[in-house]
C-alpha positions as CSV (number, residue, x, y, z in Angstrom):
1,X,0.1,0.0,0.2
2,X,2.2,3.1,-1.2
3,X,1.9,6.3,0.5
4,X,3.7,9.9,0.0
5,X,4.6,12.1,2.7
6,X,3.2,15.5,1.1
7,X,2.4,19.0,3.1
8,X,2.3,17.1,6.3
9,X,0.5,14.4,5.4
10,X,0.6,10.5,4.4
11,X,-1.3,10.4,1.0
12,X,-2.3,7.1,-0.7
13,X,-2.2,6.2,-4.0
14,X,-2.3,3.7,-6.5
15,X,0.2,3.9,-9.7
16,X,-0.7,0.9,-12.5
17,X,0.4,0.6,-16.1
18,X,3.2,2.5,-18.3
19,X,3.5,5.1,-20.6
20,X,2.6,9.1,-20.5
21,X,1.2,9.1,-17.0
22,X,-2.6,10.3,-16.2
23,X,-3.5,11.5,-12.6
24,X,-7.6,11.2,-11.7
25,X,-8.9,13.0,-8.7
26,X,-12.3,11.8,-7.3
27,X,-15.0,13.9,-6.0
28,X,-16.5,14.5,-2.1
29,X,-16.2,11.5,0.0
30,X,-14.9,9.2,-3.1
31,X,-11.8,6.9,-3.1
32,X,-9.6,6.7,-5.9
33,X,-10.5,2.8,-6.5
34,X,-13.9,4.3,-8.1
35,X,-11.9,4.8,-11.3
36,X,-10.9,1.3,-11.4
37,X,-14.0,0.1,-12.4
38,X,-13.8,1.8,-15.9
39,X,-11.5,4.4,-16.3
40,X,-7.9,2.7,-14.8
41,X,-8.8,-0.2,-17.9
42,X,-9.4,2.0,-20.1
43,X,-6.4,4.5,-20.1
44,X,-3.9,1.6,-19.3
45,X,-5.1,-0.4,-22.2
46,X,-4.3,2.6,-24.4
47,X,-0.9,2.9,-23.1
48,X,-0.9,4.6,-20.7
49,X,0.5,4.8,-16.7
50,X,-2.2,5.7,-14.4
51,X,-2.1,7.2,-10.9
52,X,-5.2,7.4,-8.6
53,X,-5.1,8.7,-4.9
54,X,-7.4,9.3,-1.8
55,X,-7.7,12.6,-1.4
56,X,-7.2,14.0,2.1
57,X,-10.0,13.3,4.1
58,X,-10.6,9.7,2.6
59,X,-8.8,6.9,4.7
60,X,-6.1,5.5,4.2
61,X,-5.0,9.2,3.4
62,X,-5.0,11.2,6.7
63,X,-8.5,12.3,7.3
64,X,-7.5,15.8,8.8
65,X,-10.8,16.8,10.3
66,X,-9.6,20.0,11.7
67,X,-10.5,21.3,7.9
68,X,-8.7,22.1,4.6
69,X,-9.3,24.1,1.4
70,X,-9.7,23.0,-2.2
71,X,-6.1,24.7,-2.6
72,X,-4.6,22.3,0.2
73,X,-6.3,19.6,-2.3
74,X,-4.4,20.6,-5.4
75,X,-1.0,20.9,-3.2
76,X,-1.4,17.6,-2.6
77,X,-1.4,16.3,-5.9
78,X,0.9,18.8,-7.0
79,X,3.2,16.7,-4.1
80,X,2.3,13.6,-5.1
81,X,3.4,14.6,-9.0
82,X,6.9,15.6,-7.9
83,X,7.0,12.7,-5.4
84,X,6.8,10.3,-8.2
85,X,9.0,12.5,-10.4
86,X,6.2,13.2,-12.8
87,X,5.1,16.2,-14.8
88,X,3.7,17.3,-17.1
89,X,1.0,14.8,-16.4
90,X,-2.2,14.4,-18.0
91,X,-4.9,14.8,-15.3
92,X,-9.0,14.3,-15.0
93,X,-10.9,15.2,-12.1
94,X,-14.4,15.0,-11.3
95,X,-16.9,17.1,-9.1
96,X,-14.9,18.1,-6.1
97,X,-12.0,16.5,-7.9
98,X,-12.7,18.9,-11.0
99,X,-12.2,22.1,-8.5
100,X,-8.8,20.3,-7.5
101,X,-7.7,20.3,-11.1
102,X,-9.1,23.7,-11.6
103,X,-6.8,25.3,-8.7
104,X,-3.6,23.3,-9.8
105,X,-4.0,24.7,-13.5
106,X,-4.1,28.2,-12.0
107,X,-1.0,27.7,-9.3
108,X,1.1,25.0,-10.7
109,X,0.3,24.9,-14.7
110,X,3.8,23.3,-15.4
111,X,2.6,20.1,-13.8
112,X,-0.1,19.7,-16.2
113,X,0.0,19.0,-20.0
114,X,-3.8,18.5,-20.5
115,X,-6.7,18.6,-18.0
116,X,-10.4,17.2,-18.1
117,X,-13.0,18.6,-16.3
118,X,-16.0,16.7,-15.6
119,X,-19.5,17.5,-13.5
120,X,-17.8,20.7,-13.0
121,X,-18.5,24.2,-12.4
122,X,-16.4,27.6,-11.8
123,X,-19.4,28.8,-8.9
124,X,-22.3,27.8,-7.6
125,X,-25.8,28.4,-7.8
126,X,-29.1,28.8,-5.7
127,X,-30.2,25.8,-5.7
128,X,-26.8,24.1,-4.8
129,X,-25.9,26.7,-2.5
130,X,-29.1,25.8,-0.6
131,X,-28.3,22.2,-1.0
132,X,-24.6,22.3,0.6
133,X,-26.3,24.7,3.6
134,X,-28.9,21.8,4.5
135,X,-26.7,19.2,4.3
136,X,-24.2,21.2,6.7
137,X,-27.2,21.7,8.9
138,X,-27.8,18.1,9.1
139,X,-23.8,17.0,9.9
140,X,-24.0,19.7,12.4
141,X,-26.9,18.8,14.1
142,X,-25.6,15.2,14.7
143,X,-28.6,13.7,12.7
144,X,-28.1,10.6,11.3
145,X,-30.4,9.6,8.6
146,X,-31.1,5.6,7.7
147,X,-28.3,4.4,5.0
148,X,-31.3,2.4,3.3
149,X,-32.9,6.1,3.2
150,X,-29.8,7.9,2.5
151,X,-28.5,5.7,-0.5
152,X,-32.5,5.9,-2.1
153,X,-31.8,9.8,-2.1
154,X,-28.2,9.6,-3.4
155,X,-29.1,7.5,-6.3
156,X,-31.8,9.8,-7.0
157,X,-29.4,12.9,-6.7
158,X,-26.5,11.3,-8.7
159,X,-28.3,8.7,-11.6
160,X,-29.9,9.7,-14.8
161,X,-33.9,9.2,-15.1
162,X,-32.9,6.5,-17.7
163,X,-31.2,4.4,-14.9
164,X,-33.7,5.1,-12.4
165,X,-36.5,3.9,-14.8
166,X,-34.4,0.5,-15.0
167,X,-36.2,-1.4,-12.0
168,X,-33.2,-4.0,-11.8
169,X,-30.2,-1.1,-12.1
170,X,-31.7,0.8,-9.5
171,X,-32.2,-1.7,-7.2
172,X,-28.5,-2.7,-7.6
173,X,-27.5,0.7,-7.4
174,X,-28.9,1.5,-4.4
175,X,-28.0,-1.5,-2.6
176,X,-24.1,-0.7,-3.9
177,X,-24.4,3.0,-2.3
178,X,-26.0,1.1,1.1
179,X,-22.8,-1.0,1.1
180,X,-20.5,1.5,0.3
181,X,-22.0,4.4,2.3
182,X,-18.8,6.0,4.4
183,X,-18.9,9.1,7.1
184,X,-16.2,10.1,9.4
185,X,-14.6,13.7,10.2
186,X,-12.7,13.8,6.6
187,X,-15.7,12.9,4.9
188,X,-17.3,16.0,6.6
189,X,-14.2,18.2,6.1
190,X,-14.3,17.6,2.2
191,X,-18.4,18.3,2.5
192,X,-17.4,21.5,4.2
193,X,-16.0,23.0,1.1
194,X,-19.2,23.2,-0.8
195,X,-20.2,25.5,-2.0
196,X,-17.2,26.9,-3.1
197,X,-15.9,30.2,-3.9
198,X,-16.9,32.1,-7.2
199,X,-14.0,31.0,-9.5
200,X,-15.5,32.3,-12.9
201,X,-13.5,35.0,-13.3
202,X,-9.7,33.3,-12.2
203,X,-10.8,30.8,-14.8
204,X,-9.9,33.2,-17.6
205,X,-6.2,32.7,-15.8
206,X,-5.9,28.7,-17.0
207,X,-3.7,28.2,-19.9
208,X,-3.5,24.3,-19.6
209,X,-5.6,22.8,-22.6
210,X,-8.9,21.7,-21.4
211,X,-11.9,19.6,-21.8
212,X,-14.8,20.0,-19.7
213,X,-17.6,17.2,-19.8
214,X,-20.7,17.4,-18.4
215,X,-23.7,15.4,-18.2
216,X,-27.0,16.0,-18.9
217,X,-29.0,14.9,-16.3
218,X,-26.9,16.3,-13.7
219,X,-28.7,17.3,-10.7
220,X,-25.5,18.0,-8.5
221,X,-23.6,19.9,-10.9
222,X,-26.0,21.7,-14.0
223,X,-25.0,20.9,-17.4
224,X,-25.4,24.9,-17.7
225,X,-22.2,25.6,-15.1
226,X,-20.1,23.2,-16.9
227,X,-20.3,25.0,-20.2
228,X,-20.3,28.3,-18.3
229,X,-16.7,27.2,-17.3
230,X,-16.0,25.7,-20.6
231,X,-16.5,29.4,-21.9
232,X,-14.7,30.9,-19.4
233,X,-11.2,28.6,-19.6
234,X,-9.4,30.3,-23.0
235,X,-9.2,27.1,-25.9
236,X,-11.4,24.8,-23.8
237,X,-13.7,22.1,-25.6
238,X,-16.7,21.1,-24.2
239,X,-19.3,17.9,-24.6
240,X,-22.4,17.3,-23.2
241,X,-22.9,13.3,-22.7
242,X,-26.4,12.3,-22.5
243,X,-28.5,10.2,-20.5
244,X,-26.2,10.3,-17.8
245,X,-26.1,12.0,-13.8
246,X,-23.4,13.3,-11.9
247,X,-21.7,9.6,-11.9
248,X,-22.0,10.1,-15.6
249,X,-18.3,8.4,-15.5
250,X,-19.9,5.4,-14.1
251,X,-23.6,5.4,-15.9
252,X,-22.0,6.0,-19.5
253,X,-18.2,4.7,-18.9
254,X,-18.1,3.9,-22.8
255,X,-18.4,7.3,-23.8
256,X,-16.6,9.3,-21.0
257,X,-13.5,7.3,-21.8
258,X,-14.1,7.9,-25.6
259,X,-14.1,11.6,-24.8
260,X,-11.1,11.6,-22.6
261,X,-9.3,9.2,-24.8
262,X,-9.8,11.4,-27.7
263,X,-8.7,14.5,-26.2
264,X,-5.5,13.3,-24.9
265,X,-4.6,12.0,-27.8
266,X,-5.1,15.5,-29.7
């Protein structure tokens, strides 16, 4: 189980394959192992070396319950790249991981060759801000909802209606969400990062070639915000993938992988 000592913490990572390096950065409460379901095999088969990590807050990486910032997470990724003697690398980030990629592109552009941002935005909106504050209130109030209920809500928030209308598929997803439900001080620290600061104007300073992928049925990050993000980054491309929610990289992995690989090959 490899660890890197970066920025005063122990950061867990996995490193597979050979070739030009790709770093994958997961979203809130997500383990780096999630990438190994679909994206790691596709990237490895395409001849890339693939590095995944557990962001600070996700064991076995240090949880850092005192809290941290998106900039701290970006510095951790920069530290891992230096630890492995890499750079510039290709990077894929989803949701919170896309925020991390954005901040890395602003602070350490020399470490990045190309970057894909999925389920990403440069700023929040009224609905998503209200959701973040409501979830903070539940956490701070010590409210613990039944695991099955949380799994059902998670499915409704993160999956496409096309998946939710498939009774066997949605049953499997709910079971999976219930079995993999995670909580802890590090996850709460990650959740506290939302809603983030408005970074729309700052995105004009990104010079790393960037591709933004949005998911048509994403309730957590509106596709309109993804299109706005792409418009704010000079030269960025944009793709909307249909029949997919916030977890589109799991619902529509073939389309997502094709989009990533095509951009990386450009």
